[in-house]
C-alpha positions as CSV (number, residue, x, y, z in Angstrom):
1,M,129.7,129.6,94.6
2,D,131.6,126.9,96.5
3,Y,135.0,126.8,98.3
4,T,137.9,127.0,95.8
5,Q,141.6,126.9,96.1
6,Q,144.4,128.1,93.7
7,T,148.1,128.5,93.9
8,L,149.7,131.9,93.3
9,A,152.9,132.2,91.3
10,N,155.1,132.2,94.4
11,G,153.5,129.0,95.8
12,V,151.2,130.6,98.3
13,N,147.7,129.0,98.4
14,L,144.7,131.3,98.0
15,H,141.5,129.9,99.5
16,L,138.2,131.5,98.6
17,L,135.2,130.9,100.9
18,P,132.2,132.8,99.6
19,M,129.5,133.5,102.2
20,E,126.7,135.5,100.7
21,N,124.9,136.0,104.0
22,Y,127.6,138.5,105.1
23,K,128.1,142.2,104.2
24,T,131.8,142.0,105.1
25,T,134.9,140.4,103.7
26,F,137.7,138.7,105.7
27,V,141.2,138.5,104.3
28,G,143.9,136.7,106.3
29,A,147.4,135.4,105.7
30,F,148.5,132.3,107.7
31,L,152.1,131.2,108.0
32,Y,152.7,127.7,109.4
33,W,156.0,126.8,111.2
34,P,156.9,123.7,113.2
35,L,157.0,124.4,117.0
36,G,160.6,124.3,118.1
37,D,163.2,126.2,119.9
38,D,162.7,129.2,117.7
39,A,159.0,129.7,118.8
40,A,159.7,133.0,120.6
41,K,161.4,134.5,117.6
42,S,158.5,133.4,115.4
43,A,155.7,134.3,117.8
44,I,156.8,137.9,118.3
45,I,156.7,138.7,114.5
46,P,153.0,139.4,114.1
47,H,153.1,141.6,117.1
48,L,156.0,143.6,115.5
49,L,154.2,143.8,112.2
50,Q,151.2,145.6,113.7
51,R,153.5,148.2,115.3
52,G,154.0,150.0,112.0
53,T,154.9,150.0,108.3
54,V,157.1,152.0,106.0
55,T,154.2,154.4,105.2
56,Y,152.6,154.3,108.7
57,P,155.6,154.0,111.1
58,T,153.5,153.8,114.3
59,S,150.5,151.8,115.3
60,R,148.6,155.0,115.9
61,E,149.1,156.1,112.3
62,L,148.2,152.7,111.0
63,R,145.0,152.5,113.0
64,A,144.1,156.1,111.9
65,R,144.4,155.1,108.3
66,L,142.3,152.0,108.8
67,A,139.6,154.1,110.5
68,E,139.4,156.2,107.4
69,L,138.5,153.1,105.4
70,Y,135.0,152.8,107.0
71,G,136.4,151.3,110.1
72,T,138.3,148.4,108.5
73,Q,139.4,146.1,111.3
74,F,142.9,144.8,111.5
75,G,144.3,142.1,113.8
76,I,146.9,139.5,114.4
77,G,146.8,136.0,115.9
78,I,149.2,133.3,117.3
79,M,147.7,129.8,117.3
80,K,149.1,126.4,118.3
81,R,147.5,123.9,116.0
82,G,148.9,120.4,116.4
83,E,152.6,120.8,116.3
84,N,152.4,123.9,114.2
85,L,152.8,127.5,115.2
86,V,150.3,129.5,113.1
87,L,151.0,133.2,112.6
88,Q,148.1,135.2,111.3
89,T,147.5,138.7,110.1
90,R,143.9,139.7,109.0
91,I,141.6,142.5,108.0
92,Q,137.9,142.6,107.8
93,L,136.1,145.3,105.8
94,V,132.7,146.2,104.4
95,N,131.9,144.9,100.9
96,D,132.3,147.5,98.2
97,Q,128.7,147.2,97.0
98,Y,127.4,148.7,100.3
99,L,129.6,151.9,99.9
100,P,129.1,155.1,98.0
101,G,131.4,156.1,95.1
102,S,133.5,154.1,92.8
103,T,136.7,153.7,94.9
104,S,137.4,150.1,95.8
105,L,137.7,149.7,99.6
106,L,138.9,146.1,99.0
107,E,141.9,147.4,97.0
108,E,142.8,150.2,99.4
109,A,142.6,147.8,102.4
110,L,144.7,145.2,100.6
111,D,147.3,147.9,99.9
112,I,147.6,148.4,103.7
113,F,147.5,144.7,104.3
114,R,150.4,144.2,101.9
115,E,152.4,146.9,103.7
116,V,151.9,145.3,107.1
117,L,152.8,141.8,105.9
118,L,155.7,142.7,103.5
119,Y,157.0,146.2,104.4
120,P,157.1,146.6,108.2
121,Y,158.8,149.6,109.9
122,T,162.5,149.0,110.3
123,E,165.5,150.9,111.7
124,Q,169.0,150.1,110.5
125,G,167.8,147.3,108.4
126,H,165.9,145.3,111.0
127,F,162.9,145.6,113.4
128,A,163.1,148.6,115.6
129,Q,164.7,147.6,118.9
130,S,162.3,149.8,120.9
131,Y,159.4,147.9,119.3
132,V,161.1,144.6,120.0
133,Q,161.6,145.5,123.7
134,G,158.0,146.5,124.1
135,E,156.7,143.3,122.6
136,K,159.1,141.2,124.5
137,R,157.7,142.6,127.7
138,N,154.2,141.8,126.6
139,I,155.1,138.2,125.6
140,Q,157.1,137.7,128.9
141,S,154.0,138.7,130.7
142,R,152.0,136.1,128.8
143,V,154.5,133.4,129.6
144,K,154.6,134.4,133.3
145,S,150.8,134.4,133.4
146,L,151.0,130.6,132.8
147,L,152.5,130.2,136.2
148,N,149.8,132.4,137.8
149,D,147.0,130.5,136.2
150,K,147.4,127.1,137.9
151,S,144.9,125.3,135.6
152,R,146.8,126.3,132.5
153,F,150.1,125.5,134.2
154,A,148.9,122.0,135.1
155,F,147.8,121.5,131.6
156,H,151.1,122.6,130.2
157,R,153.0,120.3,132.7
158,C,150.8,117.4,131.6
159,L,151.8,118.0,128.0
160,Q,155.5,118.1,129.0
161,H,155.1,114.6,130.6
162,L,152.8,113.3,127.8
163,C,155.3,114.0,125.0
164,P,158.5,115.6,126.2
165,D,160.4,115.2,123.0
166,R,157.7,116.5,120.6
167,G,156.9,120.0,119.5
168,Y,153.4,119.6,120.9
169,S,154.7,119.9,124.4
170,K,156.0,123.4,123.8
171,N,154.5,126.8,124.7
172,Q,153.5,128.7,121.6
173,Y,155.5,131.8,122.9
174,G,158.6,129.8,123.9
175,S,160.3,130.0,127.3
176,L,161.3,133.2,129.2
177,K,164.9,132.5,128.3
178,Q,164.1,132.2,124.6
179,V,162.0,135.4,124.7
180,E,164.8,137.3,126.4
181,A,167.2,136.3,123.6
182,V,165.1,137.9,120.9
183,T,166.7,141.0,119.2
184,G,165.7,143.3,116.4
185,E,168.3,141.5,114.2
186,N,167.4,137.9,114.9
187,A,163.7,138.6,114.8
188,W,164.2,140.2,111.4
189,Q,166.2,137.1,110.2
190,Q,163.4,134.8,111.4
191,Y,160.8,137.0,109.6
192,Q,162.7,136.7,106.4
193,L,163.1,132.9,106.9
194,L,159.3,132.5,107.4
195,L,158.4,134.6,104.4
196,K,160.7,132.5,102.2
197,N,160.1,129.0,103.7
198,A,156.9,128.8,105.7
199,A,153.9,127.0,104.2
200,T,151.5,129.9,103.6
201,D,147.8,130.3,103.0
202,I,145.7,133.4,102.2
203,Y,142.0,133.1,103.0
204,V,139.3,135.3,101.7
205,C,135.9,134.7,103.3
206,G,132.5,136.5,103.2
207,R,130.9,138.5,100.5
208,Y,133.1,139.6,97.6
209,D,133.5,139.6,93.8
210,Q,135.7,136.6,93.1
211,E,137.3,137.9,90.0
212,Q,138.2,141.2,91.7
213,V,139.6,139.4,94.7
214,V,141.8,137.0,92.8
215,E,143.2,139.9,90.7
216,A,143.7,142.2,93.8
217,V,145.4,139.5,95.9
218,S,147.5,138.1,93.1
219,S,148.9,141.5,92.1
220,R,149.7,142.6,95.7
221,L,150.6,139.7,97.8
222,Q,153.6,138.4,95.8
223,W,157.0,138.0,97.3
224,S,160.0,135.9,96.7
225,R,159.9,132.3,98.1
226,N,162.2,129.4,97.9
227,S,159.7,126.7,97.2
228,S,156.0,125.8,97.4
229,R,156.3,124.2,100.8
230,E,153.4,122.1,101.9
231,L,152.2,121.3,105.4
232,D,153.4,118.1,107.0
233,R,150.5,116.0,108.2
234,P,150.4,115.6,112.0
235,L,152.0,112.4,113.4
236,P,150.2,110.6,116.2
237,L,151.9,110.4,119.6
238,E,153.4,107.1,120.6
239,Q,151.0,105.2,122.8
240,L,152.7,104.4,126.1
241,D,151.7,102.8,129.4
242,H,149.6,104.9,131.7
243,S,151.8,107.1,134.0
244,V,150.7,109.1,137.1
245,I,152.6,112.2,137.9
246,R,152.0,114.2,141.1
247,E,153.7,117.6,141.7
248,S,153.2,120.1,144.5
249,M,153.0,123.9,144.6
250,N,151.6,126.4,147.1
251,I,148.0,126.2,145.9
252,S,144.7,125.6,147.7
253,Q,142.8,123.7,145.0
254,G,144.3,120.7,143.3
255,K,144.5,120.6,139.5
256,L,143.9,117.3,137.7
257,V,144.6,116.7,134.0
258,M,144.1,113.3,132.4
259,A,145.3,112.9,128.9
260,L,143.9,110.2,126.5
261,N,145.8,109.3,123.3
262,G,143.7,108.0,120.5
263,R,143.8,107.4,116.8
264,V,140.6,109.1,115.7
265,T,141.3,112.6,114.4
266,Q,139.6,115.2,112.2
267,H,140.9,113.3,109.2
268,S,138.9,110.2,110.2
269,D,135.5,109.1,109.1
270,L,134.7,108.7,112.8
271,Y,135.4,112.4,113.5
272,P,131.6,113.2,114.0
273,A,131.5,110.3,116.5
274,L,134.6,111.6,118.2
275,I,133.0,115.0,119.0
276,L,129.8,113.3,120.1
277,Y,131.8,111.0,122.4
278,N,133.6,114.0,123.9
279,G,130.3,115.9,124.4
280,I,128.6,113.0,126.1
281,L,131.6,112.4,128.4
282,G,132.4,115.9,129.5
283,G,131.5,118.6,127.0
284,Y,128.3,119.9,128.6
285,P,126.5,120.3,132.0
286,H,124.4,117.2,131.2
287,A,127.6,115.2,130.5
288,K,128.7,112.2,132.5
289,L,131.7,113.8,134.1
290,F,129.8,116.8,135.4
291,Q,126.8,114.8,136.6
292,N,128.6,112.0,138.2
293,V,131.8,113.5,139.6
294,R,130.6,117.0,140.6
295,E,126.8,116.9,141.0
296,Q,126.3,113.4,142.5
297,R,129.5,112.9,144.4
298,G,130.6,116.4,145.0
299,L,134.2,115.5,144.3
300,A,135.1,118.4,141.9
301,Y,134.8,122.2,141.9
302,Y,134.7,121.9,138.1
303,I,135.3,119.1,135.6
304,G,135.0,118.6,131.9
305,S,136.7,117.3,128.8
306,S,138.1,118.8,125.6
307,L,139.6,117.6,122.3
308,D,142.6,118.3,120.2
309,S,141.0,116.6,117.1
310,I,144.1,117.3,115.0
311,M,146.3,115.2,117.2
312,G,143.6,112.7,118.3
313,L,143.9,113.7,122.0
314,Q,141.4,114.2,124.7
315,F,141.9,116.0,128.0
316,I,139.9,115.7,131.2
317,T,140.5,118.6,133.5
318,A,139.2,119.1,137.1
319,G,139.7,121.2,140.2
320,I,139.6,118.9,143.2
321,D,140.9,118.6,146.8
322,A,144.1,116.5,147.2
323,G,142.2,114.0,149.3
324,S,139.8,113.3,146.5
325,F,142.4,112.4,143.9
326,Q,142.0,108.6,144.3
327,E,138.3,108.5,144.3
328,T,138.0,111.1,141.5
329,T,140.3,109.2,139.1
330,E,138.6,105.9,139.9
331,V,135.1,107.4,139.1
332,V,136.5,108.9,135.8
333,T,138.1,105.6,134.9
334,D,134.7,103.9,135.5
335,L,133.0,106.4,133.3
336,L,135.5,105.8,130.5
337,E,134.7,102.1,130.7
338,D,131.0,102.9,130.5
339,M,131.6,104.8,127.3
340,R,133.5,101.8,125.9
341,Q,130.6,99.6,126.7
342,G,128.1,102.0,125.2
343,K,126.3,102.8,128.4
344,I,124.8,106.0,127.0
345,S,121.2,107.0,127.5
346,K,119.0,108.3,124.7
347,D,118.8,111.6,126.4
348,E,122.5,111.9,126.7
349,L,122.9,111.1,123.0
350,E,120.2,113.5,121.8
351,W,120.9,116.4,124.1
352,T,124.6,116.2,123.0
353,R,123.7,115.9,119.3
354,S,121.4,118.9,119.6
355,S,124.0,121.0,121.5
356,L,126.7,120.3,119.0
357,Q,124.5,121.2,116.0
358,T,123.4,124.4,117.7
359,G,127.0,125.3,118.3
360,L,127.9,124.6,114.7
361,L,125.0,126.8,113.4
362,Q,126.2,129.7,115.6
363,M,129.6,129.5,113.9
364,Y,127.9,130.8,110.7
365,D,127.7,134.2,112.5
366,D,131.5,134.7,112.7
367,L,133.8,134.8,109.7
368,T,136.8,134.1,111.9
369,E,135.3,130.9,113.1
370,Q,134.7,129.8,109.5
371,V,138.3,130.5,108.6
372,A,139.6,128.7,111.8
373,L,137.6,125.6,110.7
374,A,139.3,125.8,107.3
375,V,142.8,126.2,108.8
376,D,142.3,123.1,110.9
377,A,141.2,121.3,107.8
378,R,144.4,122.3,106.0
379,I,146.5,120.9,108.9
380,S,144.5,117.8,109.4
381,G,144.2,117.1,105.7
382,R,140.4,116.8,105.6
383,R,137.8,119.5,105.3
384,W,134.5,119.3,107.2
385,T,132.0,122.0,106.4
386,I,129.4,123.1,108.9
387,P,126.6,121.5,106.9
388,S,128.5,118.3,106.4
389,L,129.2,118.0,110.1
390,I,125.6,118.7,111.1
391,E,124.4,116.1,108.6
392,A,127.0,113.6,109.7
393,L,126.1,114.0,113.4
394,E,122.5,112.9,112.6
395,T,123.7,109.4,111.6
396,V,126.2,108.7,114.4
397,S,125.1,105.7,116.5
398,I,126.0,104.5,119.9
399,E,128.1,101.8,118.2
400,D,130.1,104.5,116.5
401,I,130.7,106.2,119.8
402,K,131.7,102.9,121.4
403,E,134.3,102.4,118.6
404,V,135.8,105.8,119.4
405,A,135.8,105.1,123.1
406,K,137.7,101.9,122.6
407,Q,140.5,103.7,120.8
408,M,141.0,106.3,123.6
409,H,144.0,105.2,125.7
410,L,144.5,106.9,129.1
411,Q,148.2,107.7,128.9
412,T,149.0,110.4,131.4
413,T,147.4,111.5,134.7
414,Y,148.9,114.7,136.1
415,F,148.0,116.1,139.5
416,L,149.2,119.4,140.9
417,S,148.4,120.0,144.6
418,G,149.4,122.0,147.6
419,G,152.9,121.4,149.1
420,G,151.5,120.0,152.4
421,D,149.3,117.4,150.8
């Protein structure tokens, strides 16, 4: 069977991804919400949902019940995808055909999943304040950890300079001030708002009986919604002149982030060429950035590149000494020009092609990776399967990669270095 999608009565999209090579089934609910000033109130909700339900008021009772169901695994997730905050609750369980007896583990697990998603534990008509305070402390620690991890801090600051007025520049957990303002009451109001208005997908992936799954999900995961809201497609960032921002902090190793703004995204026919372009430039130890900047010239402690293919952005990150800033950025700029001119060796092309294909094949071993790929497809508006990507990579030429490179515009260079530099 192939991937199928249908819409439930309340407008929720049910996605079915059969994978017969697994003995387990993944079920996940994904709610999409624009990143804005309510990020903290939204991001805390999955953490509160896992604290307890009406039937299982504590996380200990909830986990104990799941353990009775042949170790059914439960988890939550908060993801930033493009300018969306994606809230996830998920379970993974053994397929019924591998269990003794006639009881349906799928249906029992979905009963609990329904409780977690739709009937969380409350006190006085809203989330328990003690649970809220506990999760606020956890989230505040995550936000503060951004300051302690200077590489992540520099990346975040680069985003704030790259697109200060866009949701893309925001932290997925919000600011410390926004987290502090969360209460049991306003978190509950936000939870109700999301249930009624957020674009929502339910994914079922792995081995399962399709007719049973559709019936079990349709009968359990129904709730009142205002409309069948669809996802807004990501809007590209405005291409502006290159800007260089230097800031200082008490650190010993400088942190360089260079942001390139392009027009090739996951929705584009050139997407396979985009990921090959990134791999050749800075995705692997054999890549140009690592070999030229670190190995040959010794300018960087680390260097590499990454993509946000939903937004069409590329980020080059490096740890360097402050005195190496000028030379490092000049070498990187020269390498970007080499890519535009197609100065790519056969070995660079084939090693990168092989590495990408191997990585894609490894994704077959993880159901969560399969679903993450499908979620990105929902946001970008185009679905690439692992087989289709592997096949497409085979036909990418150096001319295709040159075309991608020509569309990558260096827009923001951000450098964080020691206060005395």
